[in-house]
C-alpha positions as CSV (number, residue, x, y, z in Angstrom):
1,M,0.2,-0.3,0.1
2,R,2.9,2.6,0.9
3,V,4.5,1.2,-2.8
4,R,1.3,2.5,-4.5
5,I,0.9,5.7,-2.4
6,L,4.7,6.7,-3.3
7,V,3.8,5.8,-7.0
8,A,0.8,8.0,-7.1
9,C,2.8,10.8,-5.4
10,A,5.5,10.3,-8.1
11,L,2.9,10.5,-11.2
12,L,0.8,13.7,-9.9
13,A,4.5,15.5,-9.5
14,S,5.7,14.4,-13.0
15,S,2.4,15.8,-14.3
16,S,2.3,19.2,-12.6
17,L,5.8,19.5,-13.7
18,I,4.5,18.9,-17.3
19,A,1.4,21.3,-17.3
20,Q,3.5,24.4,-16.3
21,T,4.8,25.4,-19.4
22,F,6.7,27.9,-21.8
23,R,5.6,26.4,-25.2
24,G,2.2,26.8,-27.0
25,T,-0.5,24.9,-28.0
26,I,-2.4,24.8,-31.6
27,L,-5.7,22.6,-31.1
28,G,-8.7,22.5,-32.8
29,T,-12.0,21.0,-34.8
30,V,-12.0,19.9,-38.0
31,T,-15.9,19.7,-39.3
32,D,-16.9,18.7,-43.2
33,A,-19.1,21.3,-45.1
34,S,-22.6,19.9,-43.6
35,G,-20.6,20.7,-40.1
36,A,-20.1,17.1,-39.0
37,V,-17.0,16.4,-37.1
38,V,-14.2,14.8,-39.5
39,A,-12.4,11.6,-37.5
40,G,-8.7,10.3,-38.4
41,A,-7.8,13.4,-40.2
42,T,-3.9,14.2,-40.6
43,V,-3.0,17.3,-38.8
44,Q,0.0,18.7,-39.4
45,V,2.0,21.4,-38.1
46,Q,5.4,23.1,-39.4
47,N,7.2,26.0,-37.8
48,V,8.2,28.3,-40.8
49,N,11.5,29.3,-39.3
50,T,12.9,26.5,-38.1
51,G,11.3,23.6,-40.3
52,L,10.2,21.9,-36.9
53,Q,7.0,19.4,-38.0
54,R,4.8,17.9,-35.6
55,T,1.9,14.9,-36.8
56,T,-1.4,13.9,-35.5
57,Q,-4.8,13.0,-36.2
58,T,-8.5,14.0,-35.1
59,S,-10.0,12.2,-32.1
60,G,-13.5,10.6,-32.8
61,D,-15.2,14.0,-32.0
62,G,-13.0,15.4,-34.5
63,S,-10.9,17.4,-32.3
64,Y,-7.0,17.6,-32.2
65,T,-3.9,18.8,-30.3
66,V,-1.1,20.1,-30.6
67,P,1.2,20.8,-27.4
68,E,4.4,21.9,-26.5
69,L,5.2,24.1,-29.1
70,P,8.1,26.8,-29.1
71,I,6.6,30.3,-29.7
72,G,6.7,30.9,-33.1
73,N,5.4,31.3,-37.2
74,Y,3.5,27.9,-37.9
75,T,1.1,26.4,-40.6
76,V,-1.4,23.9,-40.3
77,T,-2.1,21.1,-42.9
78,V,-5.5,19.3,-42.6
79,T,-5.9,16.4,-44.6
80,Q,-8.6,13.6,-45.2
81,S,-9.3,11.2,-48.4
82,G,-11.9,13.0,-50.3
83,F,-12.0,16.4,-48.8
84,Q,-9.7,19.1,-50.1
85,T,-6.7,19.9,-48.5
86,A,-7.5,23.0,-45.7
87,V,-4.3,25.5,-45.2
88,T,-3.6,27.7,-42.5
89,S,-0.8,30.0,-42.5
90,N,0.4,32.4,-40.1
91,V,-0.7,31.3,-36.9
92,V,1.2,32.8,-34.3
93,V,2.2,31.0,-31.0
94,D,3.1,32.8,-27.8
95,V,4.4,31.6,-24.8
96,A,2.2,29.3,-22.7
97,T,-1.0,30.1,-24.9
98,E,-3.5,28.2,-27.0
99,R,-4.3,29.0,-30.6
100,R,-7.5,27.5,-31.7
101,V,-6.9,26.6,-35.4
102,D,-10.6,25.4,-37.0
103,A,-11.0,23.8,-40.5
104,Q,-13.9,23.2,-42.3
105,L,-13.0,20.4,-45.3
106,K,-14.9,20.5,-48.6
107,T,-15.0,17.6,-50.6
108,G,-12.7,18.1,-53.3
109,Q,-9.5,16.1,-54.0
110,V,-6.2,16.3,-52.0
111,S,-4.5,17.7,-54.4
112,E,-6.8,20.7,-54.2
113,R,-5.5,23.4,-51.7
114,V,-8.2,26.0,-49.6
115,E,-5.6,28.3,-48.0
116,V,-6.4,30.7,-44.7
117,A,-5.0,33.5,-43.8
118,G,-4.1,33.5,-39.4
119,E,-4.9,37.1,-39.6
120,D,-8.5,35.8,-40.0
121,L,-9.0,33.7,-37.4
122,S,-11.0,34.5,-33.7
123,Q,-8.5,36.8,-31.4
124,V,-10.8,36.2,-29.0
125,N,-9.5,33.4,-26.2
126,T,-12.3,30.7,-25.7
127,T,-10.1,28.4,-24.1
128,S,-8.7,29.9,-20.9
129,A,-9.5,32.8,-18.6
130,E,-5.9,33.8,-17.3
131,L,-5.7,38.1,-17.3
132,G,-2.8,39.5,-18.4
133,G,-0.6,40.1,-21.4
134,T,2.5,39.3,-23.8
135,I,5.0,41.4,-24.5
136,T,6.5,40.5,-28.2
137,S,10.0,40.7,-29.3
138,D,8.5,43.9,-31.6
139,T,7.7,45.8,-28.9
140,I,10.9,45.0,-26.9
141,E,12.8,46.6,-29.9
142,N,11.0,49.5,-30.1
143,L,10.6,50.9,-27.2
144,P,12.8,52.8,-24.8
145,V,13.8,51.2,-21.7
146,N,15.8,52.8,-19.0
147,G,18.5,50.9,-17.9
148,R,17.5,47.7,-20.9
149,D,16.0,46.0,-17.7
150,Y,13.4,44.0,-19.1
151,T,11.2,44.2,-15.5
152,K,10.5,47.8,-16.7
153,L,8.5,46.3,-19.5
154,I,6.2,44.4,-16.8
155,Y,4.2,47.8,-15.7
156,L,2.8,47.7,-19.3
157,N,0.8,45.1,-18.3
158,P,-3.0,45.6,-16.6
159,G,-3.5,45.3,-13.1
160,V,0.6,46.2,-12.1
161,S,2.3,48.5,-10.2
162,G,4.6,49.3,-7.7
163,S,4.2,46.9,-4.8
164,P,2.3,48.6,-1.8
165,D,4.7,47.2,0.8
166,Q,7.8,48.0,-0.5
167,I,10.0,45.1,1.2
168,S,13.6,44.7,-0.2
169,D,16.5,43.6,1.6
170,S,18.8,45.3,-0.4
171,P,18.2,49.0,-1.4
172,G,17.5,49.0,-5.6
173,S,15.9,45.8,-6.1
174,F,14.9,44.7,-9.3
175,G,11.6,43.1,-10.2
176,T,9.5,44.0,-7.2
177,F,6.0,45.2,-8.4
178,S,2.2,44.3,-7.5
179,M,-0.1,42.5,-9.4
180,N,-3.5,43.6,-8.2
181,G,-2.6,44.5,-5.2
182,S,-0.8,41.5,-3.7
183,R,2.7,41.2,-2.0
184,G,5.5,42.2,-3.9
185,R,7.3,38.9,-3.2
186,A,4.1,36.8,-4.2
187,N,5.4,36.3,-7.7
188,N,6.8,33.6,-10.3
189,F,8.9,34.1,-12.5
190,L,10.1,31.5,-15.5
191,L,13.1,31.8,-17.9
192,D,12.5,29.3,-20.7
193,G,10.4,27.4,-18.1
194,T,12.8,26.9,-14.9
195,D,12.4,28.5,-11.7
196,M,13.7,31.5,-11.3
197,N,12.8,32.4,-7.9
198,D,15.2,33.7,-5.0
199,G,14.3,30.4,-2.6
200,F,15.6,33.0,1.0
201,R,13.5,36.0,-0.1
202,N,11.1,35.1,-2.9
203,D,12.3,37.8,-5.1
204,P,13.5,36.9,-8.7
205,A,16.3,35.4,-9.3
206,I,16.8,37.5,-12.4
207,N,18.8,41.2,-12.3
208,E,18.3,40.2,-9.0
209,A,19.8,42.6,-6.4
210,G,22.8,41.6,-4.4
211,V,24.5,43.6,-2.0
212,F,23.7,47.3,-2.2
213,G,21.5,47.0,-5.1
214,D,24.1,45.6,-7.1
215,P,22.5,43.0,-9.8
216,A,23.5,39.2,-9.6
217,T,22.4,38.6,-12.9
218,I,21.6,40.6,-15.8
219,L,19.6,39.4,-18.7
220,P,20.0,41.3,-21.8
221,I,16.9,42.5,-22.8
222,D,17.4,41.5,-26.6
223,A,17.7,38.0,-26.0
224,V,13.9,38.2,-24.5
225,A,11.8,36.9,-27.5
226,E,8.8,37.1,-25.3
227,L,7.8,37.9,-21.7
228,R,4.1,37.0,-20.5
229,V,2.4,38.1,-17.2
230,L,-0.5,36.3,-16.3
231,S,-2.8,36.6,-13.4
232,N,-5.8,34.9,-12.6
233,Y,-4.0,31.6,-14.0
234,E,-4.5,28.1,-13.7
235,A,-3.9,25.7,-11.1
236,E,-1.2,24.3,-13.1
237,Y,1.5,26.6,-12.3
238,G,0.5,27.3,-8.3
239,R,3.2,28.6,-6.2
240,N,2.0,32.2,-5.6
241,S,-0.4,34.3,-5.5
242,G,0.4,36.9,-7.2
243,A,1.6,37.2,-11.2
244,V,3.3,34.5,-13.2
245,V,6.0,36.2,-15.6
246,N,6.7,33.5,-18.5
247,I,9.9,34.6,-20.4
248,V,10.8,32.8,-23.6
249,T,14.4,33.7,-24.6
250,K,15.7,34.0,-28.4
251,S,16.6,30.8,-30.6
252,G,18.2,30.6,-33.7
253,T,16.5,29.6,-36.3
254,N,17.2,28.7,-40.4
255,Q,18.2,32.0,-41.5
256,F,21.4,34.0,-39.9
257,H,20.2,37.0,-37.8
258,G,21.3,39.4,-35.3
259,S,21.9,43.0,-33.9
260,A,24.3,45.6,-32.4
261,L,23.5,48.3,-30.0
262,E,24.9,51.1,-28.7
263,Y,23.3,53.4,-26.1
264,N,24.9,56.3,-24.6
265,R,23.4,58.5,-21.6
266,T,26.1,61.4,-20.5
267,S,25.1,64.6,-18.3
268,S,27.2,66.8,-20.9
269,V,24.0,67.1,-23.1
270,G,21.4,67.5,-20.5
271,G,19.6,66.1,-17.7
272,A,18.6,67.8,-14.3
273,R,20.5,69.2,-11.4
274,N,20.3,67.1,-8.4
275,F,18.8,69.0,-5.4
276,F,21.6,68.7,-3.7
277,N,24.0,70.1,-5.9
278,T,25.5,73.3,-5.5
279,E,23.7,76.1,-7.2
280,G,24.9,76.3,-10.9
281,A,26.8,73.0,-10.5
282,Q,26.0,69.4,-11.8
283,D,27.3,66.3,-11.1
284,P,28.9,64.2,-14.0
285,F,27.4,61.0,-15.3
286,H,28.1,58.8,-18.2
287,N,26.0,55.1,-19.1
288,N,27.4,53.4,-22.0
289,Q,25.5,50.1,-22.7
290,F,26.7,48.0,-26.2
291,G,26.1,44.9,-27.4
292,G,25.3,42.5,-30.1
293,S,23.8,39.2,-30.6
294,L,23.8,36.4,-32.8
295,G,21.7,33.4,-34.0
296,G,21.4,30.7,-37.1
297,P,21.3,27.1,-38.3
298,I,24.1,24.5,-37.2
299,V,22.3,21.7,-39.2
300,K,19.4,23.0,-41.0
301,D,15.9,22.0,-39.5
302,R,17.5,20.6,-36.6
303,T,20.2,22.5,-34.8
304,F,20.3,26.0,-34.0
305,F,22.6,28.6,-31.8
306,Y,22.1,31.8,-30.4
307,V,24.2,34.1,-28.7
308,D,23.7,37.5,-27.1
309,Y,26.7,40.0,-25.2
310,E,25.7,43.3,-24.1
311,G,27.9,45.6,-21.5
312,Q,27.6,48.1,-19.5
313,R,30.0,51.1,-18.2
314,E,29.3,53.5,-16.0
315,S,30.7,56.0,-14.4
316,G,29.4,59.8,-12.4
317,A,28.8,61.4,-9.2
318,Q,26.3,61.2,-6.9
319,S,25.4,64.0,-4.5
320,G,23.8,64.1,-1.1
321,T,24.2,66.0,2.2
322,S,26.5,65.0,5.6
323,C,27.2,66.0,9.1
324,V,30.8,66.5,10.2
325,P,32.6,68.2,13.0
326,D,32.2,71.9,13.0
327,P,35.9,73.3,13.1
328,R,34.4,76.0,15.8
329,Q,33.0,73.4,18.0
330,I,36.6,71.5,18.1
331,A,38.4,74.9,18.5
332,A,35.7,75.2,21.8
333,D,36.2,71.7,22.3
334,Q,40.3,71.4,23.0
335,S,40.2,74.8,24.9
336,A,38.2,73.3,27.6
337,I,40.0,70.3,27.1
338,G,43.5,72.2,27.4
339,T,45.7,69.0,26.9
340,I,45.1,66.8,24.2
341,N,45.5,63.5,24.0
342,P,48.8,63.3,21.1
343,V,46.8,60.5,19.2
344,I,44.1,62.4,18.6
345,A,46.3,65.7,18.2
346,N,47.7,63.6,15.4
347,L,44.4,62.2,13.8
348,L,43.1,66.2,13.8
349,A,46.6,67.3,12.2
350,R,45.4,65.2,9.4
351,H,42.1,67.3,8.4
352,P,40.0,63.4,8.2
353,Y,36.9,65.6,7.9
354,P,35.8,67.6,5.3
355,T,35.4,71.1,5.4
356,P,31.2,72.2,6.1
357,N,30.2,74.1,3.1
358,I,26.6,74.6,4.2
359,P,26.6,77.5,6.7
360,V,25.1,77.0,9.8
361,A,24.4,78.8,12.9
362,Y,26.9,78.5,15.2
363,D,25.5,78.5,19.1
364,P,28.4,77.3,21.8
365,T,25.7,77.2,24.4
366,N,24.0,74.3,22.8
367,P,24.8,71.3,23.8
368,D,23.5,69.4,21.2
369,F,26.7,70.8,18.9
370,E,29.1,68.4,20.9
371,T,27.1,65.7,19.4
372,G,26.2,66.4,15.5
373,C,24.4,68.6,13.7
374,P,21.4,70.0,15.8
375,A,20.3,72.7,12.3
376,G,20.2,70.6,9.8
377,N,23.3,68.4,7.6
378,N,26.1,71.0,6.9
379,L,28.2,69.3,4.2
380,A,27.1,69.2,0.5
381,I,29.5,66.0,-0.8
382,S,29.4,64.2,-4.8
383,T,30.3,60.7,-4.3
384,R,32.4,59.1,-7.2
385,F,31.0,56.0,-8.8
386,K,32.2,53.3,-11.0
387,N,30.0,50.4,-12.6
388,R,30.9,47.7,-15.1
389,V,29.0,44.9,-15.5
390,D,29.1,41.9,-18.8
391,S,26.5,39.5,-19.7
392,F,26.3,36.9,-21.9
393,I,23.7,34.6,-22.4
394,G,23.9,31.4,-25.0
395,E,21.7,28.6,-26.1
396,N,21.9,25.5,-28.6
397,R,18.8,24.0,-29.7
398,S,18.0,20.6,-31.4
399,Q,14.7,19.5,-32.3
400,F,13.4,16.2,-34.0
401,Q,9.9,15.5,-35.7
402,R,7.7,14.7,-33.6
403,Q,9.6,14.9,-30.9
404,Q,9.6,17.9,-28.2
405,S,12.9,20.0,-29.1
406,A,15.4,20.3,-26.1
407,D,16.5,24.2,-25.1
408,R,19.6,24.7,-22.9
409,P,19.8,28.2,-21.8
410,L,23.3,29.4,-20.2
411,L,23.1,32.9,-18.3
412,L,26.7,34.3,-17.7
413,R,27.2,37.7,-15.4
414,R,30.6,38.4,-14.9
């Protein structure tokens, strides 16, 4: 009995893992001109860019399902003896979505073809009650994104806003947002079907902020093929009450394709003066992001590669205010103490503190002057900083007809 329970649990666990997917599905029903279902019809689905083919047959009720399809553009061909061949082209499969392609066969020869454009298919989702939206590579390429951080794109979806709790163990955490009022740590991140959640803080492990907000990894934004944000999702995902962020990276195709990028921001050509800058001054700032990508076939219709590199060089200064000992208070303390400890005297001789540059009224009778800046900070300071980030993602993918393809993404950060 115990063995049976263990086996059942293992089967349930494996089925749940299979259900949570980043691939798409094409399904539909095949009928004849009178509306009667056509059983045993052959349905072939082919990816236009990679040549991937899947073949199935309609069941007794005329329905068919082709699951686990990589995102892309497909052609659906339905054949049955005694009927004309029905071809539906430009069927776009997005991440973790179902596309319904119904076909109505007309009596005739199989050699005769009836073609339908995918644009004419119904765009209403009738197979799922999930809410959210999908951001495609076209949108990603044409939108200006500050810092080229993919998490900025999440806010384009309905129901997304800043996290109300603003929970963050590290300043400047990436990817903390609220979906329909949920906590900022109630989201589930997937990258090519792989769990990408921090097991300790439940923050996203992609572009996750480490110590003092320094990202642990950077996902090159040009490598994102599609990004889907879901709420009110099906039980197949589970885990969290907020959103499911399902990201799919780009892959190679039968055609070589690539890109090159160069983005530059500098304070010398504009930008407002920081509030804490002294009047008429402006802190320097320079951010340069550059990189490129390349994908293509290794063996046509079989094996493909894709690589993407992105570098970032940033330098500048950050303004702020601080409190340092007032020379007048130091002089008053020395006069009151008389003989000063030699160690302290040597330390003060080196002028370890910057000279205050914010005028503050000095009142020697106020005891608070001995412990800080009772009238407010007395020093406006500009701290220099310099950052360097190098990010790389590479993938090789092999596909076999009538068999699920294998993706092997690799994300590195220096």
